[in-house]
C-alpha positions as CSV (number, residue, x, y, z in Angstrom):
1,M,4.7,31.2,-18.3
2,I,8.4,31.5,-19.0
3,S,9.0,33.9,-16.1
4,T,7.2,31.5,-13.8
5,A,9.5,28.6,-14.9
6,I,12.6,30.8,-14.5
7,R,11.5,31.7,-11.0
8,V,10.8,28.0,-10.1
9,A,14.0,26.7,-11.6
10,R,15.9,29.7,-10.0
11,V,17.8,30.4,-13.2
12,G,18.8,33.9,-14.3
13,S,17.4,34.2,-17.7
14,A,15.4,32.5,-20.5
15,A,18.6,31.5,-22.2
16,E,19.8,29.8,-19.0
17,L,16.4,28.1,-18.6
18,A,16.7,26.9,-22.2
19,A,20.2,25.6,-21.7
20,A,19.1,23.7,-18.6
21,A,16.2,22.1,-20.4
22,L,18.4,21.1,-23.3
23,M,20.9,19.5,-21.0
24,M,18.1,17.6,-19.1
25,L,16.6,16.3,-22.4
26,G,20.0,15.6,-23.9
27,F,20.8,12.6,-21.7
28,P,17.6,10.6,-22.5
29,C,18.4,11.3,-26.2
30,L,21.9,10.0,-25.7
31,M,20.5,6.8,-24.3
32,L,18.0,6.4,-27.1
33,A,20.7,7.1,-29.7
34,A,23.0,4.5,-28.1
35,L,20.2,1.8,-28.0
36,L,19.1,2.4,-31.6
37,P,22.2,2.6,-32.4
38,S,22.7,5.9,-34.2
39,V,26.2,7.6,-34.3
40,G,24.8,10.8,-35.8
41,A,22.0,11.2,-33.3
42,F,24.4,10.4,-30.4
43,A,27.0,13.0,-31.7
44,A,24.2,15.6,-31.9
45,A,22.9,14.9,-28.4
46,A,26.4,14.8,-27.0
47,A,27.2,18.2,-28.5
48,V,24.1,19.7,-27.0
49,T,24.9,18.4,-23.5
50,Y,28.5,19.5,-23.7
51,L,27.5,23.0,-24.8
52,A,24.7,23.4,-22.3
53,D,26.8,22.1,-19.4
54,H,29.6,24.5,-20.3
55,Y,27.2,27.5,-20.7
56,L,25.5,26.8,-17.3
57,H,28.9,26.5,-15.6
58,R,30.2,29.7,-17.1
59,R,27.1,31.5,-15.9
60,G,27.4,30.0,-12.4
61,S,23.9,28.7,-12.6
62,Y,22.1,27.8,-9.4
63,L,20.6,24.8,-11.1
64,V,24.1,23.3,-11.8
65,N,24.9,23.6,-8.1
66,R,21.7,22.0,-7.1
67,L,22.2,19.0,-9.4
68,S,25.1,17.9,-7.2
69,K,22.8,17.7,-4.2
70,V,20.6,15.1,-6.0
71,R,23.7,13.0,-7.1
72,A,23.7,14.4,-10.6
73,G,26.8,16.5,-10.3
74,V,29.2,17.4,-13.1
75,S,31.4,14.3,-12.6
76,I,28.3,12.0,-12.8
77,R,27.0,13.7,-15.9
78,F,30.3,13.2,-17.7
79,L,30.6,9.6,-16.5
80,I,27.1,8.8,-17.8
81,R,27.8,10.3,-21.2
82,E,31.0,8.1,-21.4
83,L,29.1,5.0,-20.3
84,L,26.5,5.6,-22.9
85,L,29.2,5.9,-25.5
86,V,30.5,2.5,-24.5
87,L,27.0,1.2,-24.8
88,L,26.8,2.7,-28.3
89,L,30.0,1.0,-29.3
90,A,28.7,-2.3,-27.9
91,R,25.4,-1.9,-29.9
92,L,27.5,-1.4,-33.0
93,D,29.1,-4.8,-32.5
94,L,32.5,-3.3,-31.6
95,S,32.7,-5.0,-28.1
96,T,35.2,-7.5,-29.3
97,S,37.5,-4.9,-30.9
98,M,40.7,-3.5,-29.3
99,L,39.2,0.0,-29.7
100,F,36.4,-1.0,-27.4
101,N,38.8,-2.1,-24.7
102,A,41.0,0.9,-25.3
103,A,37.9,3.2,-24.8
104,I,37.1,1.5,-21.4
105,A,40.7,1.7,-20.3
106,C,40.9,5.4,-21.4
107,F,37.9,6.4,-19.3
108,L,39.1,4.4,-16.3
109,A,42.5,6.1,-16.5
110,F,40.9,9.5,-17.2
111,Y,38.9,9.2,-14.0
112,G,42.0,8.1,-12.2
113,F,43.5,11.5,-13.0
114,Q,40.6,13.3,-11.4
115,A,41.7,12.4,-7.8
116,P,45.2,13.9,-8.0
117,H,43.9,16.8,-10.0
118,G,41.2,17.6,-7.5
119,A,43.6,17.2,-4.6
120,L,46.1,19.6,-6.1
121,V,43.5,22.2,-6.9
122,T,42.2,22.0,-3.3
123,L,45.7,22.1,-1.8
124,I,46.7,25.1,-3.8
125,A,43.6,27.0,-2.6
126,L,44.3,26.0,1.0
127,R,48.0,26.9,0.9
128,R,47.3,30.3,-0.7
129,K,44.5,31.3,1.7
130,L,46.0,33.9,4.0
131,P,44.6,34.4,7.5
132,I,43.7,38.0,6.4
133,A,42.9,39.8,3.2
134,A,43.8,43.4,2.7
135,R,43.6,46.4,0.4
136,N,45.8,49.5,0.5
137,V,48.1,47.7,3.0
138,D,51.6,47.4,1.7
139,L,52.8,44.0,3.1
140,D,55.1,43.3,0.2
141,P,58.4,44.5,1.8
142,R,57.5,42.6,5.0
143,V,56.4,39.3,3.7
144,R,56.8,37.5,0.3
145,I,53.5,36.6,-1.4
146,P,54.1,34.8,-4.7
147,D,52.1,35.2,-7.9
148,A,48.9,33.2,-8.1
149,P,48.7,30.2,-10.5
150,P,47.3,31.2,-13.9
151,R,43.6,31.5,-13.8
152,R,43.2,29.2,-16.7
153,L,44.6,26.4,-14.5
154,V,42.5,26.9,-11.3
155,S,39.3,28.7,-12.4
156,R,36.5,26.2,-12.9
157,A,39.2,23.5,-12.8
158,A,37.0,20.5,-12.3
159,E,34.8,21.4,-15.3
160,K,37.9,22.1,-17.5
161,M,39.5,18.8,-16.5
162,L,36.3,16.8,-17.3
163,H,35.9,18.5,-20.7
164,L,39.2,17.0,-21.8
165,D,37.3,13.8,-22.5
166,L,35.8,15.6,-25.5
167,V,38.8,14.7,-27.7
168,A,38.4,11.0,-26.9
169,V,34.6,11.0,-27.3
170,A,34.9,12.8,-30.7
171,G,37.6,10.4,-31.9
172,L,35.6,7.3,-30.9
173,L,32.5,8.6,-32.6
174,V,34.4,9.3,-35.8
175,S,35.9,5.8,-35.7
176,A,32.4,4.3,-35.1
177,A,31.1,6.2,-38.1
178,T,34.0,5.5,-40.5
179,D,35.3,2.1,-39.3
180,D,38.8,3.7,-39.1
181,N,40.2,3.0,-35.6
182,V,43.0,5.6,-36.0
183,Y,40.7,8.4,-35.0
184,G,39.6,6.7,-31.8
185,Y,43.2,5.8,-30.8
186,A,44.4,9.3,-31.5
187,G,41.5,10.9,-29.5
188,I,42.2,8.5,-26.5
189,A,46.0,9.4,-26.6
190,V,45.3,13.1,-26.7
191,T,42.8,13.0,-23.9
192,L,45.1,11.1,-21.6
193,L,48.1,13.3,-22.4
194,L,46.1,16.4,-21.8
195,A,44.8,15.0,-18.4
196,F,48.3,14.0,-17.4
197,G,49.7,17.4,-18.5
198,Y,47.0,19.3,-16.5
199,V,48.0,17.4,-13.3
200,V,51.7,18.0,-13.9
201,A,51.1,21.7,-14.5
202,L,49.6,22.1,-11.1
203,V,52.4,20.4,-9.1
204,P,54.8,23.4,-8.9
205,F,52.2,25.5,-7.2
206,V,52.1,23.4,-4.1
207,R,55.7,23.5,-3.1
208,G,58.7,25.8,-2.7
209,R,58.5,29.5,-3.3
210,R,55.2,29.2,-5.2
211,I,53.3,29.1,-1.9
212,P,52.8,32.0,0.6
213,P,54.3,32.0,4.1
214,D,52.4,30.5,7.0
215,A,49.8,32.4,9.0
216,V,52.3,33.3,11.8
217,K,54.6,35.2,9.4
218,V,51.6,37.0,7.6
219,L,50.1,38.1,10.9
220,A,53.5,39.3,12.2
221,A,53.9,41.3,9.0
222,L,50.5,42.8,9.4
223,D,51.3,43.9,13.0
224,D,54.5,45.4,11.7
225,W,52.5,47.4,9.2
226,L,50.1,48.5,11.9
227,R,52.9,49.7,14.1
228,A,54.2,51.8,11.2
229,Y,50.9,53.1,10.1
230,R,49.5,53.8,13.6
231,P,45.8,53.8,12.9
232,E,43.7,56.0,15.1
233,T,40.1,55.5,14.0
234,V,38.6,52.2,12.9
235,L,35.4,51.4,11.0
236,Y,34.5,47.9,12.0
237,F,31.9,45.9,10.0
238,S,30.5,42.4,9.8
239,G,27.6,41.2,7.7
240,S,26.4,39.2,4.7
241,K,27.6,40.0,1.2
242,D,24.3,41.7,0.5
243,S,24.9,44.1,3.4
244,A,28.1,45.5,1.9
245,Y,26.2,48.7,1.0
246,Q,26.2,49.5,4.8
247,V,29.9,49.9,4.9
248,N,30.2,51.4,1.4
249,M,28.1,54.4,2.6
250,W,30.8,55.3,5.1
251,L,33.8,55.1,2.8
252,E,33.9,58.8,1.7
253,T,33.4,59.9,5.3
254,M,36.4,57.7,6.4
255,E,38.5,59.2,3.6
256,Q,37.7,62.7,5.0
257,L,38.7,62.0,8.6
258,D,41.4,64.2,10.2
259,T,42.8,61.1,12.0
260,R,44.4,58.0,10.4
261,P,41.6,55.7,9.3
262,L,41.4,52.0,9.0
263,I,38.5,49.7,8.0
264,I,38.3,46.2,9.5
265,L,36.0,43.7,7.9
266,R,35.2,40.1,9.0
267,E,33.8,38.5,5.8
268,R,35.7,38.1,2.6
269,S,32.4,38.3,0.7
270,V,31.9,41.8,1.9
271,L,35.5,42.8,0.9
272,E,34.7,41.5,-2.6
273,R,31.7,43.8,-2.9
274,M,33.3,46.8,-1.3
275,A,33.6,49.9,-3.3
276,P,37.1,51.3,-4.2
277,T,38.6,53.5,-1.4
278,T,41.8,55.1,-0.5
279,V,41.5,53.9,3.2
280,P,43.5,50.8,4.3
281,V,41.2,47.8,4.6
282,I,41.9,44.6,6.5
283,C,39.6,41.6,6.4
284,V,40.1,39.3,9.4
285,P,37.7,36.3,9.3
286,G,39.2,34.6,12.4
287,G,38.1,36.0,15.8
288,V,41.4,34.9,17.5
289,H,43.5,36.6,14.8
290,L,41.5,39.8,15.3
291,M,41.9,39.8,19.0
292,N,45.7,39.3,18.7
293,M,46.1,42.2,16.2
294,D,48.2,45.2,17.4
295,L,45.5,47.9,17.6
296,S,47.2,49.7,20.5
297,T,47.2,53.1,18.6
298,V,43.4,53.0,17.8
299,R,41.4,55.4,20.0
300,V,38.0,55.3,18.4
301,A,36.1,52.3,16.8
302,L,33.0,53.0,14.7
303,Y,30.3,50.3,14.2
304,A,27.9,50.4,11.3
305,A,25.8,47.4,12.3
306,N,24.7,45.6,15.4
307,V,26.0,42.0,14.9
308,G,27.3,39.3,17.1
309,K,30.9,39.5,15.9
310,N,31.2,43.1,17.2
311,I,32.1,41.5,20.6
312,H,35.6,40.7,19.2
313,M,36.3,44.4,19.0
314,L,34.2,45.6,21.8
315,R,36.3,43.7,24.3
316,V,39.3,46.0,23.7
317,P,39.2,48.6,26.5
318,T,41.9,51.0,25.1
319,M,39.6,52.4,22.5
320,K,36.2,54.1,22.7
321,H,33.4,52.3,20.8
322,V,30.7,54.2,18.9
323,F,27.6,53.0,17.1
324,I,27.0,55.1,13.9
325,G,24.6,52.8,12.1
326,H,23.8,52.7,8.4
327,G,20.9,55.1,8.2
328,D,18.5,57.1,10.3
329,S,14.9,56.1,10.5
330,D,12.1,55.3,13.0
331,K,12.4,51.5,12.5
332,L,13.0,49.5,15.7
333,A,16.6,48.7,14.5
334,S,17.4,52.4,15.1
335,V,16.8,51.9,18.8
336,N,18.2,48.4,19.3
337,P,18.8,47.7,23.0
338,F,22.2,46.3,22.0
339,S,23.3,49.9,21.5
340,K,23.9,50.3,25.2
341,V,27.1,48.3,24.9
342,Y,28.9,51.1,23.1
343,D,30.5,54.1,24.8
344,E,28.6,56.5,22.6
345,V,25.8,56.4,20.0
346,W,26.0,59.0,17.3
347,T,22.8,60.3,15.6
348,A,22.2,62.7,12.8
349,G,20.1,65.2,14.8
350,R,17.9,65.7,17.8
351,A,15.4,63.2,16.5
352,G,17.8,60.3,17.1
353,R,18.4,61.4,20.7
354,D,14.7,61.7,21.4
355,R,14.1,58.3,19.8
356,Y,16.4,56.6,22.3
357,A,14.8,58.5,25.2
358,I,11.3,57.4,24.2
359,A,12.4,53.8,23.6
360,D,14.0,53.6,27.0
361,V,16.4,50.8,26.0
362,G,19.2,51.8,28.4
363,V,21.2,54.3,26.2
364,R,21.9,57.4,28.4
365,D,21.3,60.8,27.0
366,D,24.9,61.8,28.0
367,D,26.2,59.0,25.7
368,I,24.5,60.4,22.6
369,A,26.2,62.8,20.2
370,E,24.6,64.6,17.2
371,V,27.0,64.6,14.3
372,G,24.8,65.1,11.2
373,R,25.0,62.8,8.2
374,P,28.2,63.4,6.2
375,Q,26.9,61.1,3.4
376,L,24.1,63.6,2.5
377,A,26.5,66.3,1.2
378,P,25.9,65.3,-2.5
379,I,22.1,65.9,-2.1
380,R,21.1,69.2,-3.7
381,T,18.4,71.5,-2.4
382,W,15.2,71.9,-4.4
383,Q,13.8,75.2,-5.6
384,G,10.7,74.0,-7.5
385,A,9.8,71.8,-10.5
386,S,10.9,74.3,-13.1
387,D,14.3,75.1,-11.6
388,G,16.2,73.4,-14.4
389,L,17.3,70.3,-12.5
390,P,18.6,67.6,-14.8
391,G,15.8,65.3,-15.7
392,A,13.0,67.8,-15.3
393,A,11.1,69.1,-18.3
394,A,12.5,72.5,-19.4
395,D,9.1,74.1,-19.1
396,G,8.3,72.5,-15.8
397,R,5.3,70.6,-17.2
398,C,6.6,67.1,-16.5
399,P,8.0,66.8,-13.0
400,T,9.9,63.7,-12.0
401,I,8.5,61.6,-9.2
402,L,10.8,58.9,-7.6
403,Y,9.2,55.8,-6.2
404,A,11.8,54.2,-3.9
405,P,10.1,51.6,-1.7
406,T,12.0,49.6,0.9
407,W,12.0,45.8,0.9
408,E,9.7,43.4,2.7
409,G,11.8,42.8,5.8
410,W,12.3,39.6,7.8
411,D,8.7,39.3,8.8
412,D,5.3,39.8,7.3
413,N,4.5,43.1,9.0
414,P,2.3,45.0,6.5
415,G,4.1,48.2,7.5
416,N,7.5,47.1,6.2
417,T,6.9,48.0,2.5
418,S,4.3,49.6,0.3
419,I,5.1,47.3,-2.6
420,L,2.7,44.5,-1.6
421,L,-0.5,46.5,-0.8
422,A,0.0,49.9,-2.5
423,G,2.9,49.7,-5.0
424,E,0.8,49.0,-8.1
425,N,-1.8,51.7,-7.1
426,I,1.0,54.2,-6.6
427,V,2.6,53.6,-10.0
428,R,-0.8,53.4,-11.9
429,R,-1.8,56.8,-10.5
430,L,1.6,58.4,-11.3
431,V,1.8,57.2,-14.9
432,R,-1.8,58.4,-15.4
433,A,-1.4,61.7,-13.6
434,D,-2.7,64.9,-15.3
435,P,-0.7,67.0,-15.7
436,P,1.8,64.3,-16.6
437,V,4.8,63.3,-14.5
438,R,7.8,61.1,-15.1
439,V,8.2,58.1,-12.9
440,L,11.5,56.7,-11.7
441,Y,11.1,53.3,-9.9
442,K,14.1,52.4,-7.8
443,P,13.4,49.5,-5.4
444,H,15.5,48.4,-2.5
445,P,18.1,45.9,-3.6
446,F,16.8,43.2,-1.2
447,T,13.2,43.4,-2.7
448,G,11.9,39.9,-3.3
449,T,14.8,38.1,-1.6
450,R,12.6,36.7,1.2
451,S,9.0,37.0,0.0
452,S,7.9,35.5,-3.3
453,K,4.8,37.7,-3.2
454,A,7.0,40.8,-3.0
455,K,9.1,39.6,-5.9
456,A,6.0,38.9,-8.0
457,T,4.5,42.4,-7.2
458,H,7.8,44.0,-8.0
459,E,7.9,42.3,-11.4
460,R,4.3,43.6,-12.1
461,I,5.4,47.1,-11.2
462,V,8.3,46.9,-13.5
463,A,5.9,45.8,-16.3
464,L,3.6,48.8,-15.5
465,V,6.5,51.3,-15.8
466,E,7.9,49.7,-18.9
467,K,4.5,49.7,-20.6
468,A,3.8,53.3,-19.7
469,A,7.3,54.2,-21.0
470,A,6.5,52.5,-24.3
471,E,3.2,54.4,-24.6
472,R,4.9,57.7,-23.8
473,A,7.6,57.1,-26.4
474,A,4.9,56.9,-29.0
475,D,3.3,60.2,-27.8
476,P,4.4,63.2,-29.9
477,R,4.0,65.5,-26.9
478,F,7.0,63.9,-25.3
479,T,9.4,63.8,-28.2
480,G,12.9,64.5,-27.0
481,D,16.1,65.7,-28.8
482,A,17.2,62.5,-30.5
483,A,20.5,63.9,-31.5
484,A,21.4,65.0,-28.0
485,Q,20.3,61.6,-26.6
486,S,22.5,59.8,-29.1
487,A,25.4,61.9,-28.2
488,A,24.8,61.2,-24.5
489,V,24.7,57.5,-25.2
490,A,28.0,57.7,-27.1
491,E,29.5,59.6,-24.1
492,L,28.3,56.9,-21.7
493,A,30.1,54.3,-23.8
494,R,33.3,56.4,-23.8
495,I,33.2,57.0,-20.1
496,A,32.4,53.4,-19.3
497,A,35.3,52.2,-21.5
498,R,37.7,54.5,-19.7
499,I,36.4,53.4,-16.3
500,E,36.9,49.8,-17.4
501,Q,40.4,50.6,-18.5
502,L,41.2,52.1,-15.1
503,T,39.5,49.4,-13.0
504,G,39.0,46.3,-15.1
505,G,42.7,45.4,-15.4
506,T,43.3,45.3,-11.6
507,E,41.7,41.9,-11.1
508,S,44.1,39.6,-9.3
509,G,44.6,35.9,-9.6
510,D,43.3,35.2,-6.1
511,D,42.8,36.7,-2.7
512,A,46.5,36.4,-1.7
513,E,47.7,38.2,-4.8
514,A,45.0,40.9,-4.4
515,T,46.2,41.5,-0.8
516,R,49.8,41.9,-2.1
517,D,48.9,44.2,-5.1
518,G,45.7,45.9,-3.9
519,V,47.3,49.3,-3.2
520,V,45.2,52.1,-4.6
521,D,46.5,54.4,-7.3
522,F,45.4,57.8,-6.0
523,A,45.5,59.5,-9.4
524,A,43.4,56.7,-11.0
525,H,41.0,56.7,-8.0
526,A,40.4,60.5,-8.4
527,E,39.9,60.1,-12.2
528,V,37.4,57.3,-11.7
529,A,35.4,59.5,-9.2
530,R,35.4,62.3,-11.8
531,L,34.3,60.0,-14.5
532,R,31.5,58.5,-12.5
533,A,30.1,62.0,-12.0
534,E,30.3,62.6,-15.7
535,W,28.7,59.2,-16.4
536,N,25.8,60.2,-14.1
537,D,25.3,63.5,-15.9
538,A,25.4,61.7,-19.3
539,Y,23.0,59.0,-18.1
540,W,20.2,61.5,-17.4
541,R,20.7,63.1,-20.8
542,S,20.7,59.8,-22.7
543,F,16.9,59.5,-22.6
544,G,13.9,61.9,-22.7
545,S,13.2,64.1,-19.7
546,A,9.7,62.7,-19.6
547,E,10.6,59.0,-20.1
548,H,9.6,56.6,-17.3
549,R,12.4,54.5,-16.0
550,V,13.1,51.4,-13.9
551,I,16.4,51.9,-12.1
552,T,18.1,48.9,-10.5
553,G,21.7,48.1,-9.6
554,A,24.4,50.3,-8.1
555,E,24.3,53.1,-10.8
556,P,22.9,55.6,-10.9
557,R,23.0,55.9,-7.1
558,L,20.0,56.7,-4.9
559,Y,21.2,60.2,-4.2
560,D,21.6,60.8,-7.9
561,C,18.0,59.9,-8.3
562,F,17.1,62.3,-5.5
563,N,18.8,65.1,-7.4
564,V,16.9,64.6,-10.6
565,S,13.5,64.1,-8.9
566,D,11.0,66.8,-7.8
567,A,9.3,64.6,-5.2
568,M,9.5,61.1,-3.8
569,V,7.2,58.4,-2.6
570,S,8.6,55.9,-0.2
571,D,8.2,53.9,3.0
572,I,9.4,54.1,6.6
573,S,13.2,53.8,6.1
574,S,16.4,55.8,6.1
575,V,15.6,56.7,2.5
576,V,12.9,59.1,3.8
577,S,15.3,60.7,6.3
578,D,17.9,61.2,3.6
579,F,15.5,62.6,1.1
580,I,14.4,65.3,3.7
581,A,17.9,66.8,3.2
582,S,16.8,67.9,-0.3
583,G,13.8,69.9,1.1
584,K,11.6,68.4,-1.7
585,P,8.0,67.3,-1.2
586,Y,7.6,63.6,-0.3
587,A,4.9,61.1,0.5
588,V,5.1,58.0,2.7
589,T,2.7,55.1,2.6
590,D,0.8,54.0,5.7
591,S,0.7,50.4,4.5
592,A,-0.3,49.1,7.9
593,E,-3.3,51.5,7.9
594,L,-2.6,53.0,11.3
595,G,-4.3,56.3,10.4
596,V,-2.6,59.6,9.7
597,E,-2.3,60.9,13.3
598,E,-1.1,57.6,14.7
599,F,1.3,57.1,11.8
600,K,2.8,60.5,12.4
601,R,3.0,59.9,16.1
602,Q,5.0,56.7,15.6
603,N,7.2,58.0,12.8
604,T,9.0,61.3,13.1
605,A,10.2,61.3,9.5
606,V,6.7,61.5,8.1
607,R,5.6,64.6,10.1
608,A,6.1,66.8,7.0
609,A,5.0,64.2,4.4
610,V,1.8,63.6,2.5
611,I,0.5,60.4,4.0
612,L,-0.8,57.8,1.5
613,S,-3.3,55.1,2.1
614,N,-2.9,51.8,0.2
615,S,-5.2,53.2,-2.5
616,A,-2.7,56.1,-3.1
617,A,-5.6,58.5,-3.5
618,E,-3.7,61.2,-1.7
619,L,-1.1,61.5,-4.4
620,D,-2.9,64.5,-5.9
621,E,-1.9,66.6,-2.9
622,L,1.7,65.7,-3.4
623,L,1.6,66.5,-7.2
624,A,-0.2,69.8,-6.6
625,G,2.7,71.0,-4.4
626,V,5.3,69.9,-6.9
627,V,3.7,71.7,-9.9
628,D,2.8,74.9,-7.9
629,P,5.1,75.8,-5.0
630,S,2.4,78.1,-3.6
631,A,0.2,75.1,-3.1
632,D,2.9,73.4,-1.1
633,A,1.4,73.6,2.4
634,L,4.2,71.5,4.0
635,A,7.3,73.5,2.9
636,T,7.8,75.1,6.3
637,D,7.3,71.9,8.1
638,R,9.9,70.2,5.9
639,R,12.5,72.8,6.8
640,E,11.9,72.4,10.5
641,L,11.9,68.7,10.3
642,K,15.1,68.7,8.3
643,R,16.9,70.4,11.1
644,Y,15.3,68.2,13.7
645,L,16.3,65.0,11.9
646,L,19.6,65.9,10.4
647,G,21.0,68.7,12.5
648,P,22.0,72.2,11.4
649,D,23.5,73.0,8.0
650,E,26.4,74.8,9.7
651,P,29.0,73.6,10.7
652,T,29.0,71.0,7.9
653,S,28.3,67.5,8.9
654,I,31.8,66.3,8.2
655,D,33.1,69.0,10.5
656,Q,30.7,67.8,13.2
657,F,31.7,64.2,12.6
658,N,35.5,65.0,12.8
659,G,34.9,67.0,15.9
660,A,33.1,64.1,17.6
661,V,36.0,61.8,16.7
662,R,38.5,64.2,18.2
663,D,36.5,64.6,21.4
664,L,36.1,60.9,21.9
665,A,39.7,60.2,21.0
666,E,40.7,62.6,23.8
667,K,38.5,60.8,26.2
668,S,40.1,57.6,25.2
669,R,43.6,59.1,25.7
670,V,42.7,60.4,29.2
671,R,41.2,57.1,30.2
672,N,44.3,55.1,29.0
673,Q,46.6,57.5,30.8
674,G,44.6,57.1,34.0
675,Q,44.8,53.4,33.7
676,A,48.5,53.5,33.1
677,A,49.0,55.8,36.1
678,G,47.0,53.5,38.3
679,A,49.0,50.5,37.2
680,A,52.3,52.3,37.9
681,A,51.1,53.3,41.4
682,A,50.1,49.7,42.1
683,A,53.4,48.4,40.9
684,A,55.2,50.9,43.3
685,E,53.4,49.6,46.4
686,P,55.5,47.3,48.7
687,A,54.9,43.6,48.7
688,G,52.0,42.6,50.9
689,A,50.4,46.0,51.0
690,V,46.7,46.3,50.5
691,P,46.0,47.9,47.1
692,G,45.2,51.6,47.5
693,Q,46.4,51.8,51.2
694,R,49.1,54.4,52.0
695,A,52.2,52.9,53.5
696,A,53.1,54.1,57.1
697,T,55.8,56.7,57.3
698,A,58.5,57.1,59.9
699,G,57.0,58.0,63.2
700,E,53.7,56.2,62.5
701,T,52.5,52.9,63.7
702,G,49.3,51.4,62.5
703,G,48.3,54.8,61.2
704,A,48.6,56.5,64.7
705,A,51.4,58.8,65.7
706,V,53.8,57.5,68.3
707,K,53.8,59.6,71.4
708,G,57.0,60.4,73.2
C-alpha cells in the first residue's frame, strides 16, 4: 500500500511521502486553529508545515515542483500561512491593536522584498552563465572568472528568503499567547532586517569584477586555448542526462589515445554526470558557438550516439567522422541508416561488418573498420566455477549467476526485455536451484522509466531476491566468515572516506567556477582509480560468497559483476556481446518466443548461448555447464563467437583502436592537403579563365599551334 502511494505521488521514500502528507494536512489544521481560535494548535500546525516544507525542498521532491503547477507553489503556501495568522489575531480580538496593523504591514513589506531578491538571484545566474563549460581546460590565464557567490546565498534562495518570516510568525504567536506585544514587534523587526540584509548581500554580485566577462571574451579565450593545445581526436556526444553512461564508457579509451584527445559535449546535464577524466572536456550548448570554434587541428571526430545535434560537427569537412557507438549488439540501433553520414563506421569484430551488409542501409563495406572493444580489457577470462574467482564458493559448490536484463525500451515489443514475461521465473528457478547458486540481480539503469509494468515487475524481482537472501542467511550451510566480512566492511568505509576526501571537496560554487577550477589533479586521479579497485575487491568480501544480492547504481560496475560471476542470464543487448569476452557460459531469453532457430538466426550474439523460453525451464542446461565444465557443450562455440564478435585477442583492442585513429588521421591530412593544393592552383589562374582549363602558351592560339 505504501509503495503504491509512493509510486503514485512520485516521491522518493516513505519519509518523503509522510512529509508531503503532513504538509497537506497541516494547512487545514492551521485554518481550524485560527477559527477556534487556538494559539497552541496553530503553533503546532505551523511548525509541522514549516518542517515538512523544508524537508521536501531539501530533498528536491517532485511533489513540491508539481505544487507550483496547480497554483500552490512555495510563495503561495507561505502567504496562506501568514494570512491564517492574521485571521488568528483577528479571532483573538486583536484587530484593533497596533500589533495587528504592524503584522499586516510586516507581511506586505516582506513580500515587497521578494521581487528584488528574486530579480537579483536570477540576474546573478544569468550573468555567471558562460557560453561554454569545461573541465581540464586552463582558461584562467586567458580570461578572468571571479569566484561564485557563497552557496548559502544562492542555493535554494527563494525557500531561504521565505523562511525568514519564521521569526515574525514566532514573535506574533508568543505575543498572542502572553499578551506582551514586545515579542511580536521584535519578531517583525528581525524578519524585515534579515530580508533587507539578504537583498543587500546579493547586490555586489551583479556588478563590477564580481561578474564574468561576456561571451565574446570567453569564446576568444577558448579558441586561444585550442590553438595552444592543438587537439587531434575529438569524442563528440549529445544526449539526455540519463545517457551519460554512453560517453563515460569511452573515457578510459580516450585517455589511452596516442593523439591529443578532446571531448565535446552539448548538454550541461551530461557534463554533471560525467565520470572524472584526465581528458580536456568542453561543453558547448549553443550550435552557433560550436560551429565557430577553432577546431582546425582536429583530424578525427568520434561519435558515440546517433542524434540530431551531430550535424553541427558533421558539417566540418577538415576532419574525418567516425561512428563508434556505445555498445555492440544485434538491436536495430546498431545498423541505423543514419550511420551512412559518417566517413567510417567502426565495429568490434567481423559480426558488425556483416550486420551492416545484411541490413543494407547504405554503409559501404570499405567504410567499416574492425577495431575491437577497448573497454573490455578489464574483463577476466573464466576457467570454471571452482577457479577461485572472488565471489565463488571456495569448494565450487555455489557458483554465482548474474541476471542482467536490459530495460523495456521505447515501445512495447516483447523482445526488448525479459523482465516482464520471464524475469520472475528466472529468479525463482535460480534461487531454488539444486545444487544451489548465488544470484546477482543487476538491472539496466533505465528499467521502469517508461513502463509502469516493468517497474512493478522489477520491484517484485527485488523482493524475491531479498527474501531468498534472508532465508539463505538463516541456513547454517551458507555461514560465512563473519570476522572477515566485518573487516571488509570496515575497509569499505575507510576507502570510501578517502575517496570522498579526494573528490568531495572539489565541488564548485557554480558552473563558471567549475570551469575555472576544474583541472584534474593527476596524482589524485590515479589514487582514486587505485582506491576504486580496492573498494571493489573489499565489496565482494564484505558479504558471504553464497549471499544473493541486488546491485543497482554505478558501483560495483557491470564488468566487476562479470568478473565475480560464473554465468550470466540476459537479453539482446550489448551486455551479452561484452560478456562473451569472458568466455563464460551465458543464457539469453527469447521473450518474443521466436523459437530457438529463428532467434539465433536474427541475433548473432546468442549463437553460443543457452536459449531460454519465458518459463526459464532451460536454465538447468546452463547450470550443468557451470558446475561441470565437461558438460559444457557450448564452450568451443563461445570461443569462435568471441573472435567473430569482438575480434582477435592480439593485437590488443586499444592498439587496434589507436591504429585506426592514425590511419584515418592520415586520410584526413591527405584530403586537406589536396584541397589546399586545389585552392592554390585555382587562385593562380588568370582572371576570366575557366576553372581547370590550362592557359595557352606562347605560340598557341585557341589550343592549336600557329603554323608559319
